[in-house]
DRENTORKOL-3810 file (N, C-alpha, C; in nm, 4 decimals):
REM DRENTORKOL-3810
@n.u->9.7218; n.v->9.1547; n.w->15.0637; ca.u->9.8629; ca.v->9.0624; ca.w->15.0598; c.u->9.8643; c.v->8.9512; c.w->15.0262
@n.u->10.0073; n.v->8.9082; n.w->14.9688; ca.u->9.9915; ca.v->8.7142; ca.w->14.8617; c.u->10.1105; c.v->8.7353; c.w->15.0437
@n.u->10.0872; n.v->8.5568; n.w->15.0393; ca.u->10.1719; ca.v->8.5173; ca.w->15.1381; c.u->10.2776; c.v->8.5141; c.w->15.1764
@n.u->10.3341; n.v->8.5004; n.w->14.9871; ca.u->10.5321; ca.v->8.5863; ca.w->14.9875; c.u->10.5507; c.v->8.7006; c.w->15.0562
@n.u->10.4635; n.v->8.8118; n.w->15.0207; ca.u->10.4421; ca.v->8.9477; ca.w->15.0727; c.u->10.4808; c.v->8.9764; c.w->15.2435
@n.u->10.4343; n.v->8.9006; n.w->15.3230; ca.u->10.3964; ca.v->8.8792; ca.w->15.4670; c.u->10.5312; c.v->8.8562; c.w->15.5078
@n.u->10.6372; n.v->8.7441; n.w->15.4518; ca.u->10.7508; ca.v->8.6834; ca.w->15.4773; c.u->10.8555; c.v->8.7830; c.w->15.5006
@n.u->10.9035; n.v->8.7648; n.w->15.6037; ca.u->11.0388; ca.v->8.8635; ca.w->15.6584; c.u->11.1512; c.v->8.7833; c.w->15.6361
@n.u->11.2213; n.v->8.8350; n.w->15.5198; ca.u->11.3446; ca.v->8.7786; ca.w->15.4953; c.u->11.4533; c.v->8.7593; c.w->15.5626
@n.u->11.4471; n.v->8.8185; n.w->15.6591; ca.u->11.5516; ca.v->8.8424; ca.w->15.7578; c.u->11.7105; c.v->8.8880; c.w->15.6779
@n.u->11.6656; n.v->8.9722; n.w->15.6136; ca.u->11.8132; ca.v->9.0877; ca.w->15.5193; c.u->11.8458; c.v->8.9398; c.w->15.4605
@n.u->11.7958; n.v->8.8438; n.w->15.3956; ca.u->11.8629; ca.v->8.7487; ca.w->15.2546; c.u->11.8044; c.v->8.8357; c.w->15.1039
@n.u->11.7199; n.v->8.9388; n.w->15.1190; ca.u->11.7125; ca.v->8.9670; ca.w->15.0042; c.u->11.7514; c.v->9.1041; c.w->14.9331
@n.u->11.8794; n.v->9.1265; n.w->15.0499; ca.u->11.9936; ca.v->9.2264; ca.w->15.0309; c.u->12.1570; c.v->9.1597; c.w->15.0517
@n.u->12.1501; n.v->9.0119; n.w->15.0229; ca.u->12.2290; ca.v->8.9499; ca.w->15.0241; c.u->12.2782; c.v->8.9209; c.w->14.8835
@n.u->12.4640; n.v->8.9373; n.w->14.8542; ca.u->12.4702; ca.v->8.8587; ca.w->14.7566; c.u->12.4285; c.v->8.6990; c.w->14.7202
@n.u->12.4347; n.v->8.6077; n.w->14.7991; ca.u->12.4565; ca.v->8.4842; ca.w->14.7865; c.u->12.2634; c.v->8.4802; c.w->14.7100
@n.u->12.2041; n.v->8.4992; n.w->14.8538; ca.u->12.0624; ca.v->8.4725; ca.w->14.7877; c.u->12.0077; c.v->8.4695; c.w->14.6878
@n.u->12.0883; n.v->8.6177; n.w->14.6179; ca.u->11.9949; ca.v->8.7115; ca.w->14.5586; c.u->12.0234; c.v->8.6221; c.w->14.3728
@n.u->12.1285; n.v->8.6107; n.w->14.3828; ca.u->12.2764; ca.v->8.5134; ca.w->14.3010; c.u->12.1676; c.v->8.3571; c.w->14.2600
@n.u->12.1359; n.v->8.3486; n.w->14.3717; ca.u->12.0827; ca.v->8.1914; ca.w->14.4216; c.u->11.8901; c.v->8.2123; c.w->14.3280
@n.u->11.8158; n.v->8.3348; n.w->14.3873; ca.u->11.6887; ca.v->8.3317; ca.w->14.2911; c.u->11.6831; c.v->8.3300; c.w->14.1348
@n.u->11.8166; n.v->8.4777; n.w->14.1019; ca.u->11.8336; ca.v->8.4367; ca.w->13.9461; c.u->11.8678; c.v->8.3555; c.w->13.9025
@n.u->11.9429; n.v->8.2598; n.w->13.9601; ca.u->12.0262; ca.v->8.1363; ca.w->13.8960; c.u->11.8645; c.v->8.0891; c.w->13.8855
@n.u->11.8054; n.v->8.0254; n.w->13.9910; ca.u->11.6436; ca.v->7.9002; ca.w->13.9835; c.u->11.5884; c.v->7.9667; c.w->13.8261
@n.u->11.6048; n.v->8.1145; n.w->13.8289; ca.u->11.5214; ca.v->8.1894; ca.w->13.7747; c.u->11.5599; c.v->8.1530; c.w->13.6140
@n.u->11.6461; n.v->8.1743; n.w->13.5956; ca.u->11.7301; ca.v->8.2148; ca.w->13.4421; c.u->11.6600; c.v->8.0408; c.w->13.4073
@n.u->11.7272; n.v->7.9213; n.w->13.5285; ca.u->11.7246; ca.v->7.7858; ca.w->13.4392; c.u->11.6144; c.v->7.7495; c.w->13.4876
@n.u->11.5938; n.v->7.7861; n.w->13.5293; ca.u->11.4432; ca.v->7.7129; ca.w->13.4795; c.u->11.3856; c.v->7.8082; c.w->13.3436
@n.u->11.3697; n.v->7.9208; n.w->13.2951; ca.u->11.3446; ca.v->7.9360; ca.w->13.1354; c.u->11.4144; c.v->7.8857; c.w->13.0868
@n.u->11.5694; n.v->7.8613; n.w->13.0920; ca.u->11.6612; ca.v->7.7859; ca.w->12.9776; c.u->11.5939; c.v->7.6652; c.w->13.0146
@n.u->11.5741; n.v->7.5531; n.w->13.1191; ca.u->11.4948; ca.v->7.4005; ca.w->13.0637; c.u->11.3752; c.v->7.4323; c.w->12.9780
@n.u->11.2811; n.v->7.4930; n.w->13.0123; ca.u->11.1442; ca.v->7.5336; ca.w->12.9139; c.u->11.2269; c.v->7.4936; c.w->12.7967
@n.u->11.3058; n.v->7.5918; n.w->12.7418; ca.u->11.3595; ca.v->7.6253; ca.w->12.6132; c.u->11.4239; c.v->7.4838; c.w->12.5885
@n.u->11.4965; n.v->7.3993; n.w->12.6548; ca.u->11.5758; ca.v->7.2766; ca.w->12.5650; c.u->11.5029; c.v->7.1974; c.w->12.5930
@n.u->11.4130; n.v->7.1819; n.w->12.6430; ca.u->11.2742; ca.v->7.0660; ca.w->12.6381; c.u->11.2773; c.v->7.0515; c.w->12.5686
@n.u->11.2353; n.v->7.0624; n.w->12.4691; ca.u->11.1546; ca.v->7.0069; ca.w->12.3108; c.u->11.3154; c.v->6.9692; c.w->12.2213
@n.u->11.4730; n.v->6.9615; n.w->12.2792; ca.u->11.5457; ca.v->6.9408; ca.w->12.2065; c.u->11.5731; c.v->6.8262; c.w->12.3131
@n.u->11.4979; n.v->6.7764; n.w->12.4146; ca.u->11.5864; ca.v->6.6863; ca.w->12.5381; c.u->11.7116; c.v->6.7524; c.w->12.5864
@n.u->11.7210; n.v->6.8177; n.w->12.5874; ca.u->11.8521; ca.v->6.8009; ca.w->12.6383; c.u->11.8428; c.v->6.9397; c.w->12.8258
@n.u->11.9345; n.v->6.9079; n.w->12.9022; ca.u->11.8962; ca.v->6.9972; ca.w->12.9916; c.u->12.0411; c.v->7.0965; c.w->13.0078
@n.u->12.0410; n.v->7.2131; n.w->13.1107; ca.u->12.1116; ca.v->7.3087; ca.w->13.0644; c.u->12.2746; c.v->7.2432; c.w->13.0874
@n.u->12.3099; n.v->7.1512; n.w->13.1377; ca.u->12.4188; ca.v->7.1050; ca.w->13.1825; c.u->12.4374; c.v->6.9772; c.w->13.0355
@n.u->12.3556; n.v->6.9242; n.w->12.9809; ca.u->12.4075; ca.v->6.8937; ca.w->12.8507; c.u->12.4303; c.v->6.9488; c.w->12.7660
@n.u->12.3383; n.v->7.0685; n.w->12.7407; ca.u->12.3274; ca.v->7.1311; ca.w->12.6272; c.u->12.5153; c.v->7.2580; c.w->12.5927
@n.u->12.5338; n.v->7.2377; n.w->12.8038; ca.u->12.6877; ca.v->7.3440; ca.w->12.7904; c.u->12.7921; c.v->7.2289; c.w->12.7450
@n.u->12.7850; n.v->7.1075; n.w->12.7901; ca.u->12.8770; ca.v->7.0099; ca.w->12.7144; c.u->12.8869; c.v->6.9937; c.w->12.6150
@n.u->12.7810; n.v->7.0268; n.w->12.5241; ca.u->12.7511; ca.v->6.9686; ca.w->12.4180; c.u->12.8549; c.v->7.0672; c.w->12.3161
@n.u->12.8115; n.v->7.2323; n.w->12.3653; ca.u->12.8299; ca.v->7.3402; ca.w->12.2885; c.u->12.9939; c.v->7.3206; c.w->12.2693
@n.u->13.0358; n.v->7.3314; n.w->12.4483; ca.u->13.2147; ca.v->7.2963; ca.w->12.4787; c.u->13.2966; c.v->7.1901; c.w->12.4087
@n.u->13.2742; n.v->7.1417; n.w->12.4067; ca.u->13.3317; ca.v->6.9584; ca.w->12.3264; c.u->13.3122; c.v->7.0049; c.w->12.1586
@n.u->13.1880; n.v->7.0870; n.w->12.1009; ca.u->13.2254; ca.v->7.1346; ca.w->11.9483; c.u->13.3254; c.v->7.2217; c.w->11.9570
@n.u->13.3096; n.v->7.3037; n.w->12.0048; ca.u->13.4144; ca.v->7.4455; ca.w->11.9818; c.u->13.5534; c.v->7.3849; c.w->12.0220
@n.u->13.5754; n.v->7.2561; n.w->12.1088; ca.u->13.6613; ca.v->7.1937; ca.w->12.1178; c.u->13.6805; c.v->7.0674; c.w->12.1387
@n.u->13.7121; n.v->7.0627; n.w->11.9650; ca.u->13.7529; ca.v->6.9191; ca.w->11.9161; c.u->13.8479; c.v->6.8345; c.w->11.9894
@n.u->13.7915; n.v->6.6889; n.w->12.0403; ca.u->13.8793; ca.v->6.6024; ca.w->12.0819; c.u->13.9785; c.v->6.7207; c.w->12.2436
@n.u->13.8585; n.v->6.7072; n.w->12.2961; ca.u->13.9402; ca.v->6.8085; ca.w->12.4493; c.u->13.8798; c.v->6.6620; c.w->12.5351
@n.u->13.9726; n.v->6.6357; n.w->12.5760; ca.u->13.9925; ca.v->6.5956; ca.w->12.7260; c.u->13.8757; c.v->6.5851; c.w->12.7830
@n.u->13.8693; n.v->6.4378; n.w->12.8185; ca.u->13.7101; ca.v->6.4679; ca.w->12.9883; c.u->13.7191; c.v->6.4912; c.w->13.1147
@n.u->13.8918; n.v->6.5267; n.w->13.1122; ca.u->13.9342; ca.v->6.5931; ca.w->13.2896; c.u->13.9832; c.v->6.7349; c.w->13.2546
@n.u->14.0175; n.v->6.8101; n.w->13.1433; ca.u->14.0047; ca.v->6.9267; ca.w->13.1130; c.u->13.8691; c.v->6.9708; c.w->13.1398
@n.u->13.7924; n.v->6.8896; n.w->13.0372; ca.u->13.6338; ca.v->6.9455; ca.w->13.0684; c.u->13.5752; c.v->6.9525; c.w->13.1951
@n.u->13.6186; n.v->6.8144; n.w->13.2635; ca.u->13.5848; ca.v->6.8459; ca.w->13.3707; c.u->13.5997; c.v->6.9782; c.w->13.4935
@n.u->13.7281; n.v->7.0110; n.w->13.4594; ca.u->13.7757; ca.v->7.1139; ca.w->13.5049; c.u->13.7362; c.v->7.2257; c.w->13.4770
@n.u->13.7256; n.v->7.2879; n.w->13.3589; ca.u->13.6748; ca.v->7.4153; ca.w->13.3287; c.u->13.5175; c.v->7.4259; c.w->13.4086
@n.u->13.4334; n.v->7.2963; n.w->13.3814; ca.u->13.2901; ca.v->7.3097; ca.w->13.3962; c.u->13.2773; c.v->7.3130; c.w->13.5390
@n.u->13.3748; n.v->7.2587; n.w->13.6119; ca.u->13.3594; ca.v->7.2976; ca.w->13.7945; c.u->13.3391; c.v->7.1664; c.w->13.8273
@n.u->13.2909; n.v->7.0167; n.w->13.7537; ca.u->13.1860; ca.v->6.8881; ca.w->13.7777; c.u->13.2859; c.v->6.7777; c.w->13.8050
@n.u->13.2473; n.v->6.7564; n.w->13.9765; ca.u->13.3431; ca.v->6.5926; ca.w->13.9830; c.u->13.2863; c.v->6.4893; c.w->13.8784
@n.u->13.5157; n.v->6.4243; n.w->13.8545; ca.u->13.4829; ca.v->6.3992; ca.w->13.7949; c.u->13.3854; c.v->6.2219; c.w->13.7902
@n.u->13.2917; n.v->6.1433; n.w->13.8780; ca.u->13.1881; ca.v->6.0858; ca.w->13.8434; c.u->13.0735; c.v->6.1351; c.w->13.8051
@n.u->13.0711; n.v->6.2770; n.w->13.8586; ca.u->12.9022; ca.v->6.3331; ca.w->13.7880; c.u->12.9287; c.v->6.3461; c.w->13.5840
@n.u->13.0654; n.v->6.3630; n.w->13.6131; ca.u->13.1215; ca.v->6.3980; ca.w->13.4467; c.u->13.0496; c.v->6.2726; c.w->13.3679
@n.u->13.1377; n.v->6.1926; n.w->13.4535; ca.u->13.1132; ca.v->6.0608; ca.w->13.3098; c.u->13.0057; c.v->6.0056; c.w->13.3407
@n.u->12.9308; n.v->6.0274; n.w->13.4365; ca.u->12.7405; ca.v->5.9625; ca.w->13.4109; c.u->12.6780; c.v->6.0473; c.w->13.3031
@n.u->12.7204; n.v->6.1740; n.w->13.2719; ca.u->12.6687; ca.v->6.2576; ca.w->13.1855; c.u->12.7047; c.v->6.2292; c.w->13.0188
@n.u->12.8764; n.v->6.1842; n.w->13.0486; ca.u->12.9181; ca.v->6.1709; ca.w->12.9114; c.u->12.8575; c.v->6.0293; c.w->12.8859
@n.u->12.8532; n.v->5.9507; n.w->12.9601; ca.u->12.8301; ca.v->5.7973; ca.w->12.9326; c.u->12.6479; c.v->5.8188; c.w->12.8601
@n.u->12.5812; n.v->5.9309; n.w->12.9438; ca.u->12.4375; ca.v->5.9003; ca.w->12.8884; c.u->12.4470; c.v->5.9386; c.w->12.7443
@n.u->12.5026; n.v->6.1192; n.w->12.7161; ca.u->12.5306; ca.v->6.1456; ca.w->12.5908; c.u->12.5857; c.v->6.0774; c.w->12.4679
@n.u->12.6993; n.v->5.9695; n.w->12.5228; ca.u->12.7096; ca.v->5.8744; ca.w->12.4573; c.u->12.5676; c.v->5.7364; c.w->12.4120
@n.u->12.5239; n.v->5.7104; n.w->12.5384; ca.u->12.4604; ca.v->5.6471; ca.w->12.5037; c.u->12.3186; c.v->5.7043; c.w->12.3797
@n.u->12.3247; n.v->5.7959; n.w->12.3775; ca.u->12.1922; ca.v->5.8829; ca.w->12.3039; c.u->12.2791; c.v->5.8558; c.w->12.1684
@n.u->12.4024; n.v->5.9155; n.w->12.1803; ca.u->12.4569; ca.v->5.8889; ca.w->12.0334; c.u->12.4846; c.v->6.0139; c.w->12.0359
@n.u->12.5262; n.v->6.0992; n.w->12.0602; ca.u->12.5336; ca.v->6.2532; ca.w->12.0276; c.u->12.6677; c.v->6.3006; c.w->12.0608
@n.u->12.7777; n.v->6.2064; n.w->12.1559; ca.u->12.8847; ca.v->6.2357; ca.w->12.1530; c.u->12.9701; c.v->6.0999; c.w->12.1419
@n.u->13.0990; n.v->6.1260; n.w->12.1174; ca.u->13.1862; ca.v->6.0128; ca.w->12.1467; c.u->13.2926; c.v->6.0143; c.w->12.1855
@n.u->13.3436; n.v->5.9427; n.w->12.2192; ca.u->13.4817; ca.v->5.9041; ca.w->12.3545; c.u->13.6022; c.v->5.8443; c.w->12.3074
@n.u->13.6719; n.v->5.8820; n.w->12.2815; ca.u->13.7744; ca.v->5.8244; ca.w->12.2040; c.u->13.9408; c.v->5.8162; c.w->12.2885
@n.u->14.0193; n.v->5.7036; n.w->12.2935; ca.u->14.0942; ca.v->5.7135; ca.w->12.3749; c.u->14.2352; c.v->5.8060; c.w->12.3482
@n.u->14.3192; n.v->5.8565; n.w->12.4032; ca.u->14.4404; ca.v->5.9981; ca.w->12.4223; c.u->14.5390; c.v->5.8476; c.w->12.3950
@n.u->14.6061; n.v->5.8919; n.w->12.2756; ca.u->14.7261; ca.v->5.8199; ca.w->12.2265; c.u->14.8167; c.v->5.9031; c.w->12.3681
@n.u->14.9274; n.v->5.7585; n.w->12.4028; ca.u->14.9995; ca.v->5.8301; ca.w->12.5239; c.u->14.9043; c.v->5.8544; c.w->12.6802
@n.u->14.8315; n.v->5.8580; n.w->12.6634; ca.u->14.7795; ca.v->5.8136; ca.w->12.7912; c.u->14.6280; c.v->5.7723; c.w->12.7660
@n.u->14.6501; n.v->5.6040; n.w->12.8300; ca.u->14.5470; ca.v->5.5246; ca.w->12.8346; c.u->14.4268; c.v->5.5786; c.w->12.9400
@n.u->14.4158; n.v->5.6073; n.w->13.0187; ca.u->14.3412; ca.v->5.6922; ca.w->13.1816; c.u->14.2779; c.v->5.7764; c.w->13.0830
@n.u->14.2840; n.v->5.8734; n.w->12.9461; ca.u->14.2505; ca.v->6.0196; ca.w->12.9257; c.u->14.1465; c.v->5.9632; c.w->12.8143
@n.u->14.0460; n.v->6.0478; n.w->12.7557; ca.u->13.9418; ca.v->6.0030; ca.w->12.7333; c.u->13.8947; c.v->6.1219; c.w->12.6174
@n.u->13.9065; n.v->6.1582; n.w->12.4991; ca.u->13.9051; ca.v->6.2918; ca.w->12.4094; c.u->13.7527; c.v->6.2578; c.w->12.3579
@n.u->13.7374; n.v->6.4014; n.w->12.3380; ca.u->13.5419; ca.v->6.3784; ca.w->12.3532; c.u->13.5216; c.v->6.4234; c.w->12.1738
@n.u->13.3897; n.v->6.4020; n.w->12.0993; ca.u->13.3855; ca.v->6.4914; ca.w->11.9949; c.u->13.2405; c.v->6.4237; c.w->11.9955
@n.u->13.1899; n.v->6.5452; n.w->11.9164; ca.u->13.0537; ca.v->6.4992; ca.w->11.9029; c.u->13.0372; c.v->6.4303; c.w->11.7689
@n.u->12.9434; n.v->6.3437; n.w->11.7624; ca.u->12.9214; ca.v->6.2882; ca.w->11.6501; c.u->12.7925; c.v->6.3889; c.w->11.5453
@n.u->12.7557; n.v->6.3290; n.w->11.4343; ca.u->12.6946; ca.v->6.3881; ca.w->11.3640; c.u->12.5562; c.v->6.4352; c.w->11.4057
@n.u->12.5021; n.v->6.3659; n.w->11.4969; ca.u->12.3838; ca.v->6.3597; ca.w->11.5599; c.u->12.3992; c.v->6.4522; c.w->11.6662
@n.u->12.4928; n.v->6.4727; n.w->11.7263; ca.u->12.4889; ca.v->6.5542; ca.w->11.8314; c.u->12.5183; c.v->6.7085; c.w->11.7949
@n.u->12.5617; n.v->6.7111; n.w->11.6424; ca.u->12.6002; ca.v->6.8381; ca.w->11.5995; c.u->12.4843; c.v->6.8670; c.w->11.5482
@n.u->12.3927; n.v->6.7905; n.w->11.4586; ca.u->12.2503; ca.v->6.7944; ca.w->11.4469; c.u->12.1740; c.v->6.8622; c.w->11.5749
@n.u->12.1545; n.v->6.7410; n.w->11.6851; ca.u->12.1127; ca.v->6.8412; ca.w->11.7889; c.u->12.1238; c.v->6.9895; c.w->11.8829
@n.u->12.2784; n.v->7.0071; n.w->11.8069; ca.u->12.3159; ca.v->7.1215; ca.w->11.9140; c.u->12.2689; c.v->7.2077; c.w->11.8362
@n.u->12.2855; n.v->7.2441; n.w->11.6458; ca.u->12.2026; ca.v->7.3286; ca.w->11.6069; c.u->12.0640; c.v->7.3438; c.w->11.6559
@n.u->11.9983; n.v->7.2521; n.w->11.6931; ca.u->11.8584; ca.v->7.3072; ca.w->11.7250; c.u->11.8354; c.v->7.3573; c.w->11.8628
@n.u->11.9344; n.v->7.2927; n.w->11.9345; ca.u->11.9128; ca.v->7.3466; ca.w->12.0840; c.u->12.0087; c.v->7.4826; c.w->12.0654
@n.u->12.0961; n.v->7.5202; n.w->11.9714; ca.u->12.1479; ca.v->7.6732; ca.w->11.9776; c.u->12.0085; c.v->7.7375; c.w->11.9634
@n.u->11.9324; n.v->7.7243; n.w->11.8509; ca.u->11.8113; ca.v->7.8299; ca.w->11.8399; c.u->11.7476; c.v->7.8363; c.w->11.9691
@n.u->11.6771; n.v->7.7419; n.w->12.0370; ca.u->11.6276; ca.v->7.6982; ca.w->12.1745; c.u->11.6999; c.v->7.8076; c.w->12.2511
@n.u->11.8401; n.v->7.8291; n.w->12.2282; ca.u->11.8931; ca.v->7.8852; ca.w->12.4027; c.u->11.8961; c.v->8.0209; c.w->12.3301
@n.u->11.8997; n.v->8.0641; n.w->12.2318; ca.u->11.9531; ca.v->8.1910; ca.w->12.1344; c.u->11.7989; c.v->8.2853; c.w->12.1377
@n.u->11.6523; n.v->8.2085; n.w->12.1729; ca.u->11.5531; ca.v->8.2933; ca.w->12.2898; c.u->11.5314; c.v->8.3202; c.w->12.3798
@n.u->11.6306; n.v->8.2050; n.w->12.4982; ca.u->11.6259; ca.v->8.1982; ca.w->12.6044; c.u->11.7217; c.v->8.3786; c.w->12.6045
@n.u->11.8568; n.v->8.3357; n.w->12.5470; ca.u->11.9239; ca.v->8.4251; ca.w->12.6241; c.u->11.8544; c.v->8.6188; c.w->12.5386
@n.u->11.7552; n.v->8.5914; n.w->12.4424; ca.u->11.7035; ca.v->8.7176; ca.w->12.3847; c.u->11.5883; c.v->8.7485; c.w->12.5388
@n.u->11.5598; n.v->8.6262; n.w->12.5928; ca.u->11.4427; ca.v->8.6526; ca.w->12.6902; c.u->11.4712; c.v->8.7102; c.w->12.8496
@n.u->11.6192; n.v->8.6664; n.w->12.8106; ca.u->11.7223; ca.v->8.7223; ca.w->12.9308; c.u->11.7937; c.v->8.8371; c.w->12.9071
@n.u->11.8419; n.v->8.8911; n.w->12.7773; ca.u->11.8779; ca.v->9.0099; ca.w->12.7915; c.u->11.7680; c.v->9.1758; c.w->12.7570
@n.u->11.6523; n.v->9.1126; n.w->12.6852; ca.u->11.5569; ca.v->9.2096; ca.w->12.7794; c.u->11.5510; c.v->9.2692; c.w->12.8937
@n.u->11.5387; n.v->9.1605; n.w->13.0010; ca.u->11.5347; ca.v->9.1730; ca.w->13.1121; c.u->11.6121; c.v->9.2503; c.w->13.1733
@n.u->11.7701; n.v->9.2366; n.w->13.1167; ca.u->11.8413; ca.v->9.2958; ca.w->13.1917; c.u->11.8250; c.v->9.4615; c.w->13.1227
@n.u->11.8531; n.v->9.4806; n.w->13.0489; ca.u->11.9021; ca.v->9.5470; ca.w->12.9219; c.u->12.0552; c.v->9.5267; c.w->12.8414
@n.u->12.0338; n.v->9.5981; n.w->12.7138; ca.u->12.1555; ca.v->9.5742; ca.w->12.6631; c.u->12.3325; c.v->9.5690; c.w->12.7727
@n.u->12.2846; n.v->9.7206; n.w->12.7776; ca.u->12.3695; ca.v->9.8429; ca.w->12.8824; c.u->12.4551; c.v->9.7261; c.w->12.9583
@n.u->12.3531; n.v->9.6406; n.w->13.0864; ca.u->12.3159; ca.v->9.6170; ca.w->13.1710; c.u->12.4018; c.v->9.4588; c.w->13.1312
@n.u->12.4179; n.v->9.3832; n.w->13.0444; ca.u->12.4305; ca.v->9.2282; ca.w->13.0694; c.u->12.6224; c.v->9.2363; c.w->13.0363
@n.u->12.6331; n.v->9.2658; n.w->12.9800; ca.u->12.8127; ca.v->9.2946; ca.w->12.9659; c.u->12.8828; c.v->9.3468; c.w->13.1201
@n.u->12.7908; n.v->9.4221; n.w->13.2211; ca.u->12.8598; ca.v->9.4393; ca.w->13.3374; c.u->12.8036; c.v->9.3066; c.w->13.4140
@n.u->12.7171; n.v->9.2702; n.w->13.4123; ca.u->12.6432; ca.v->9.1601; ca.w->13.4991; c.u->12.7742; c.v->8.9952; c.w->13.4509
@n.u->12.7874; n.v->9.0068; n.w->13.3803; ca.u->12.8920; ca.v->8.9048; ca.w->13.3223; c.u->12.9998; c.v->8.9840; c.w->13.3589
@n.u->13.0511; n.v->9.0445; n.w->13.3480; ca.u->13.1947; ca.v->9.1169; ca.w->13.4243; c.u->13.1801; c.v->9.1029; c.w->13.6144
@n.u->13.0814; n.v->9.1388; n.w->13.6047; ca.u->13.0613; ca.v->9.0985; ca.w->13.7680; c.u->13.0848; c.v->8.9227; c.w->13.8054
@n.u->13.0137; n.v->8.9077; n.w->13.7624; ca.u->12.9792; ca.v->8.7223; ca.w->13.8198; c.u->13.0507; c.v->8.6474; c.w->13.7182
@n.u->13.1821; n.v->8.6756; n.w->13.6344; ca.u->13.3624; ca.v->8.6473; ca.w->13.6082; c.u->13.4565; c.v->8.6455; c.w->13.6863
@n.u->13.3861; n.v->8.7692; n.w->13.7912; ca.u->13.4862; ca.v->8.7835; ca.w->13.9050; c.u->13.4675; c.v->8.7163; c.w->14.0085
@n.u->13.3389; n.v->8.7214; n.w->14.0376; ca.u->13.3329; ca.v->8.6137; ca.w->14.1424; c.u->13.4016; c.v->8.4592; c.w->14.1392
@n.u->13.3491; n.v->8.4405; n.w->14.0416; ca.u->13.3687; ca.v->8.2727; ca.w->13.9654; c.u->13.5266; c.v->8.3117; c.w->13.9749
@n.u->13.6137; n.v->8.3547; n.w->13.9271; ca.u->13.7555; ca.v->8.4048; ca.w->13.9527; c.u->13.8300; c.v->8.4094; c.w->14.0428
@n.u->13.7072; n.v->8.4736; n.w->14.1802; ca.u->13.7782; ca.v->8.4250; ca.w->14.3141; c.u->13.7361; c.v->8.3637; c.w->14.4088
@n.u->13.6959; n.v->8.2311; n.w->14.3479; ca.u->13.6759; ca.v->8.1255; ca.w->14.3766; c.u->13.8044; c.v->8.0599; c.w->14.5174
@n.u->13.8852; n.v->8.0743; n.w->14.4931; ca.u->14.0180; ca.v->8.0339; ca.w->14.5760; c.u->14.0182; c.v->8.1417; c.w->14.6810
@n.u->13.9543; n.v->8.2499; n.w->14.6916; ca.u->13.9276; ca.v->8.3108; ca.w->14.8531; c.u->13.7814; c.v->8.3316; c.w->14.8947
@n.u->13.7176; n.v->8.2869; n.w->14.8007; ca.u->13.6036; ca.v->8.2990; ca.w->14.8883; c.u->13.5913; c.v->8.1494; c.w->15.0084
@n.u->13.6879; n.v->8.1146; n.w->14.9737; ca.u->13.6496; ca.v->7.9835; ca.w->15.0695; c.u->13.7353; c.v->7.9961; c.w->15.2517
@n.u->13.8103; n.v->8.1186; n.w->15.2017; ca.u->13.9137; ca.v->8.1305; ca.w->15.3039; c.u->13.8563; c.v->8.1708; c.w->15.4526
@n.u->13.8895; n.v->8.1724; n.w->15.5377; ca.u->13.9214; ca.v->8.2343; ca.w->15.6963; c.u->13.9817; c.v->8.2285; c.w->15.7626
END
């Protein structure tokens, strides 16, 4: 018996929170490995993909949809801008807001990253099975949408 088999998990292995966390770690480990050749982290890939699909998206709206705190998002956008992958431009009539666009270099890197991401997604779908993936996504979306009541006491 291995060391981990002998550990009593105190029932945590039957709880949604613990199972979600372990699954998230496994999925992100694989995604991080897939994106490494294109020098992107999962959060950066996500940001580039969303900005590409929504050119001119305001930075604050991106932070809201991703549930990322303002200072953390600013740091990530600063880094992507320094790599010349993203362009931040002022929004007319709102001096505090910034619109985001991918540069040509950003679009090119995103195309490469999407190929890497597709390989990751195919492995994940094989693990889940074609029939289970849509159900799991629906369940996870339900949990994410329930954020407001999860914190209730």
